[in-house]
VOGUMI-742967 format. One line per 8 residues: number of its first residue (from 0); their letters; for each residue x, y, z of C-alpha. Coordinates in steps of 0.25 Angstrom, whole numbers, padded with zeros to 4 digits. Example, Ala and Ser with C-alpha at 12.3 -4.5 7.8 and 13.67 -1.06 7.14 Angstrom:
0> AS> 0049/-0018/0031 ~ 0055/-0004/0029
//
This chain:
0> MTLRKVNI> -0001/0001/0001 ~ 0007/0014/-0005 ~ 0006/0025/0005 ~ -0004/0033/-0002 ~ -0015/0021/-0001 ~ -0010/0021/0014 ~ -0012/0036/0017 ~ -0028/0036/0010
8> SILIVAVV> -0030/0021/0018 ~ -0026/0031/0032 ~ -0032/0043/0026 ~ -0045/0035/0025 ~ -0047/0027/0038 ~ -0043/0044/0043 ~ -0055/0047/0037 ~ -0065/0037/0042
16> IFLLVIHH> -0060/0038/0056 ~ -0064/0053/0054 ~ -0078/0049/0049 ~ -0079/0041/0060 ~ -0076/0048/0070 ~ -0085/0061/0064 ~ -0097/0051/0063 ~ -0095/0045/0078
24> NFLSLSDF> -0095/0061/0083 ~ -0109/0063/0073 ~ -0115/0053/0081 ~ -0110/0056/0094 ~ -0115/0071/0092 ~ -0129/0066/0086 ~ -0132/0058/0099 ~ -0127/0068/0109
32> LRRELSDP> -0137/0080/0101 ~ -0148/0069/0099 ~ -0146/0069/0116 ~ -0147/0082/0116 ~ -0159/0084/0109 ~ -0167/0072/0114 ~ -0162/0071/0130 ~ -0172/0078/0137
40> SPLGLQPI> -0166/0087/0150 ~ -0172/0081/0163 ~ -0182/0094/0164 ~ -0185/0093/0150 ~ -0179/0105/0146 ~ -0177/0104/0131 ~ -0167/0112/0123 ~ -0176/0116/0110
48> DFIPAAPQ> -0165/0128/0102 ~ -0152/0123/0104 ~ -0142/0137/0105 ~ -0137/0142/0090 ~ -0125/0145/0088 ~ -0121/0159/0088 ~ -0118/0166/0076 ~ -0104/0166/0072
56> RLADERND> -0103/0183/0075 ~ -0112/0183/0087 ~ -0102/0172/0092 ~ -0088/0181/0088 ~ -0099/0194/0098 ~ -0101/0186/0109 ~ -0093/0179/0118 ~ -0091/0164/0117
64> KEIPVVIA> -0095/0161/0132 ~ -0109/0157/0133 ~ -0120/0163/0146 ~ -0133/0155/0146 ~ -0145/0162/0150 ~ -0157/0155/0153 ~ -0170/0162/0151 ~ -0185/0156/0153
72> ASDERLGG> -0195/0159/0142 ~ -0208/0158/0144 ~ -0218/0162/0131 ~ -0226/0172/0140 ~ -0213/0180/0143 ~ -0206/0177/0132 ~ -0204/0191/0128 ~ -0197/0192/0140
80> AIAAMNSI> -0185/0181/0139 ~ -0183/0187/0127 ~ -0180/0202/0130 ~ -0172/0194/0141 ~ -0163/0187/0131 ~ -0162/0198/0122 ~ -0157/0208/0131 ~ -0147/0197/0134
88> YQNTRANV> -0141/0193/0123 ~ -0142/0208/0117 ~ -0133/0212/0130 ~ -0122/0202/0130 ~ -0112/0199/0120 ~ -0111/0186/0129 ~ -0114/0173/0122 ~ -0127/0169/0129
96> VFHIVTLN> -0136/0157/0127 ~ -0151/0160/0130 ~ -0157/0146/0137 ~ -0171/0149/0135 ~ -0179/0140/0144 ~ -0196/0140/0139 ~ -0208/0130/0135 ~ -0210/0123/0124
104> DTVDHLRM> -0222/0132/0119 ~ -0213/0145/0120 ~ -0200/0138/0110 ~ -0207/0144/0098 ~ -0209/0156/0101 ~ -0196/0158/0108 ~ -0190/0153/0097 ~ -0197/0163/0088
112> WLRSPPLK> -0192/0174/0096 ~ -0179/0169/0097 ~ -0178/0171/0082 ~ -0178/0188/0082 ~ -0168/0196/0077 ~ -0163/0200/0091 ~ -0164/0187/0095 ~ -0158/0179/0082
120> NMRYRILD> -0143/0177/0088 ~ -0147/0173/0104 ~ -0142/0159/0108 ~ -0153/0153/0115 ~ -0158/0139/0119 ~ -0174/0136/0121 ~ -0175/0126/0131 ~ -0190/0120/0135
128> FDPRVLQG> -0193/0119/0149 ~ -0202/0108/0152 ~ -0212/0114/0165 ~ -0214/0097/0169 ~ -0199/0099/0176 ~ -0209/0108/0187 ~ -0217/0097/0189 ~ -0219/0097/0205
136> KVQVDPQR> -0210/0108/0207 ~ -0220/0120/0204 ~ -0233/0121/0210 ~ -0243/0125/0198 ~ -0257/0132/0201 ~ -0265/0122/0193 ~ -0275/0135/0192 ~ -0263/0144/0188
144> TDTFKPLT> -0256/0136/0179 ~ -0252/0147/0171 ~ -0243/0154/0181 ~ -0234/0142/0181 ~ -0221/0147/0173 ~ -0213/0134/0172 ~ -0199/0144/0165 ~ -0200/0149/0177
152> FARFYLPS> -0192/0138/0183 ~ -0181/0138/0172 ~ -0172/0143/0180 ~ -0170/0132/0192 ~ -0167/0122/0178 ~ -0154/0132/0173 ~ -0144/0118/0173 ~ -0154/0112/0161
160> FVPHAEKV> -0155/0124/0152 ~ -0141/0125/0152 ~ -0133/0113/0158 ~ -0120/0115/0152 ~ -0119/0130/0156 ~ -0112/0134/0170 ~ -0120/0146/0172 ~ -0131/0151/0167
168> IYVDDDVI> -0141/0164/0166 ~ -0154/0161/0171 ~ -0164/0176/0168 ~ -0178/0178/0169 ~ -0187/0181/0155 ~ -0190/0197/0162 ~ -0174/0202/0160 ~ -0169/0210/0152
176> VQDDIVEL> -0153/0211/0153 ~ -0146/0225/0152 ~ -0131/0219/0150 ~ -0120/0208/0148 ~ -0128/0195/0152 ~ -0112/0190/0154 ~ -0111/0200/0167 ~ -0122/0191/0175
184> YNTPLKPG> -0118/0177/0169 ~ -0104/0181/0175 ~ -0110/0183/0190 ~ -0100/0175/0198 ~ -0107/0164/0207 ~ -0101/0162/0221 ~ -0097/0146/0222 ~ -0108/0138/0226
192> HAAAFSDD> -0119/0147/0220 ~ -0128/0141/0208 ~ -0134/0154/0204 ~ -0133/0169/0205 ~ -0147/0179/0208 ~ -0149/0193/0211 ~ -0152/0195/0224 ~ -0166/0202/0227
200> CDSTSSKV> -0158/0210/0239 ~ -0147/0213/0229 ~ -0141/0228/0226 ~ -0149/0231/0217 ~ -0164/0228/0222 ~ -0158/0236/0237 ~ -0154/0249/0228 ~ -0167/0248/0221
208> AVRGAGNQ> -0180/0249/0228 ~ -0189/0237/0222 ~ -0202/0240/0227 ~ -0213/0229/0231 ~ -0203/0216/0230 ~ -0208/0213/0244 ~ -0201/0200/0248 ~ -0197/0194/0236
216> YNYIGFLD> -0182/0200/0238 ~ -0181/0189/0251 ~ -0184/0174/0253 ~ -0197/0176/0261 ~ -0203/0182/0248 ~ -0201/0168/0241 ~ -0201/0158/0253 ~ -0211/0154/0261
224> YKKETIRK> -0205/0153/0276 ~ -0215/0148/0282 ~ -0212/0134/0276 ~ -0204/0125/0285 ~ -0195/0122/0272 ~ -0193/0137/0270 ~ -0189/0138/0284 ~ -0180/0126/0284
232> LAMKANTC> -0170/0132/0274 ~ -0168/0143/0283 ~ -0167/0153/0273 ~ -0167/0168/0278 ~ -0182/0174/0275 ~ -0174/0189/0271 ~ -0165/0183/0262 ~ -0163/0190/0249
240> SFNPGVFI> -0171/0182/0238 ~ -0164/0185/0222 ~ -0170/0186/0211 ~ -0169/0172/0202 ~ -0174/0178/0187 ~ -0160/0181/0184 ~ -0148/0171/0189 ~ -0135/0165/0186
248> ANLTEWKL> -0134/0151/0187 ~ -0121/0143/0190 ~ -0126/0129/0183 ~ -0114/0122/0189 ~ -0118/0123/0204 ~ -0134/0123/0201 ~ -0131/0109/0197 ~ -0122/0107/0207
256> QNITKQLE> -0131/0112/0217 ~ -0143/0105/0210 ~ -0151/0119/0210 ~ -0162/0113/0201 ~ -0165/0103/0210 ~ -0165/0110/0222 ~ -0177/0121/0215 ~ -0183/0110/0210
264> KWMALNVV> -0184/0106/0225 ~ -0190/0118/0231 ~ -0199/0120/0220 ~ -0205/0107/0223 ~ -0206/0108/0239 ~ -0212/0121/0236 ~ -0225/0114/0228 ~ -0226/0106/0242
272> EELYSKTL> -0221/0117/0251 ~ -0226/0130/0245 ~ -0211/0135/0250 ~ -0213/0149/0242 ~ -0218/0162/0247 ~ -0231/0167/0243 ~ -0227/0180/0247 ~ -0223/0184/0233
280> AGSITTPP> -0232/0182/0220 ~ -0224/0170/0219 ~ -0210/0167/0213 ~ -0208/0152/0213 ~ -0196/0150/0205 ~ -0188/0159/0217 ~ -0191/0151/0230 ~ -0185/0138/0225
288> LLIVFYKQ> -0171/0146/0221 ~ -0170/0156/0232 ~ -0171/0143/0241 ~ -0160/0133/0233 ~ -0151/0146/0230 ~ -0153/0153/0245 ~ -0139/0160/0249 ~ -0134/0152/0238
296> HSSIDPMW> -0134/0162/0225 ~ -0124/0172/0220 ~ -0128/0186/0216 ~ -0129/0191/0204 ~ -0128/0207/0201 ~ -0140/0214/0205 ~ -0140/0223/0191 ~ -0141/0209/0185
304> NVRHLGSS> -0155/0208/0189 ~ -0163/0221/0192 ~ -0175/0215/0195 ~ -0191/0220/0198 ~ -0193/0227/0185 ~ -0204/0218/0184 ~ -0211/0221/0198 ~ -0220/0233/0195
312> AGKRYSPQ> -0223/0242/0183 ~ -0214/0253/0192 ~ -0200/0256/0188 ~ -0191/0252/0199 ~ -0178/0255/0195 ~ -0173/0268/0185 ~ -0169/0268/0173 ~ -0155/0269/0175
320> FVEAAKLL> -0154/0258/0183 ~ -0163/0249/0174 ~ -0154/0252/0164 ~ -0140/0248/0172 ~ -0146/0234/0176 ~ -0139/0223/0168 ~ -0152/0214/0170 ~ -0167/0219/0172
328> HWNGHFKP> -0178/0210/0177 ~ -0193/0213/0176 ~ -0196/0201/0188 ~ -0211/0204/0193 ~ -0224/0205/0188 ~ -0220/0218/0176 ~ -0213/0211/0164 ~ -0207/0218/0156
336> WGRTASYA> -0215/0215/0145 ~ -0227/0219/0151 ~ -0234/0233/0150 ~ -0232/0237/0165 ~ -0217/0233/0166 ~ -0206/0242/0170 ~ -0193/0245/0161 ~ -0202/0238/0151
344> EVWEKWYV> -0193/0246/0139 ~ -0180/0242/0145 ~ -0187/0227/0140 ~ -0191/0231/0128 ~ -0179/0234/0122 ~ -0175/0218/0122 ~ -0188/0213/0119 ~ -0188/0206/0106
352> PDPAGKFN> -0203/0205/0101 ~ -0209/0193/0100 ~ -0211/0189/0084 ~ -0223/0180/0088 ~ -0229/0190/0094 ~ -0234/0184/0107 ~ -0227/0192/0116 ~ -0232/0205/0113
360> LIRRHSEA> -0245/0202/0117 ~ -0240/0196/0130 ~ -0234/0209/0134 ~ -0247/0215/0134 ~ -0251/0208/0145 ~ -0241/0209/0155 ~ -0249/0203/0168 ~ -0248/0190/0163
368> YEAK> -0232/0190/0166 ~ -0229/0184/0179 ~ -0217/0188/0188 ~ -0206/0178/0188
//
């Protein structure tokens, strides 16, 4: 056999081996993707849309570090979520990826809205939330099933939405961000703390008078201290509460401490023992968080959660203060898409019109919206 024939034989063998390797890798990749698409998560949280690749121009302009932001998007408040995401996206150069938690019947409307020109390059992932995960953990009045808002509990299940992230930002749908959200993401958390919240006794609340807040600054405003189960926890009733509408979570610590299971435990106990206070018009998401994170959370800069803009129709803050705020939060009954909301003009700067024309009709019936 000549040297040339030997070389050709070696080349053929090398090509065959190369093709076999590629074929094996392709089969492995196909199997992996099949598992990712077909294996349901234990919570019934199914990814519907996968994150699109950013255009090269956008990738060049923005930083590579991925900043995951989780937001819930219910159909009747979808315009709020859209405005919040638009304000975050337009005010950052970071590689923000939105993990949008919604219900299955909202997906088509949401996907259509996200195709609007101001949002078309935004990176996102849509997740369908299965309300059945809350069975036995939330007491629903059979006479008022329309008041049950399952998506308010999305924040309890953060590791399921972003399983591979180390940190994540959660925001409510009634916020507007006016600065680069990277600063919020970089909030330092103390060792052993799974989350950082804005304390209701923080410097902003003490410097700016907020009228009519009542006991919502303290634990006694959320928990029934007449119940033995609460008294046994030895939590001081006058302890400053915190606002769970905006926070940063360390998901490594969250999983180590099994925070989700702890929250579910207190939800289930409340169904049996009615542990939550009746004095407030009743937040049912805040009390479990207050118990689990009692003296075990870090604090965020109060300017990153300027609250109570929705507590009344009146204006609590000066225009200069509102302009300086890094994040505005309309927690309360008076949402910025309603007729009587304060500072609505700030919110409207970031609102993207509904291509389906549904949300504009809802805005004229603001009294139907509940406070979170």
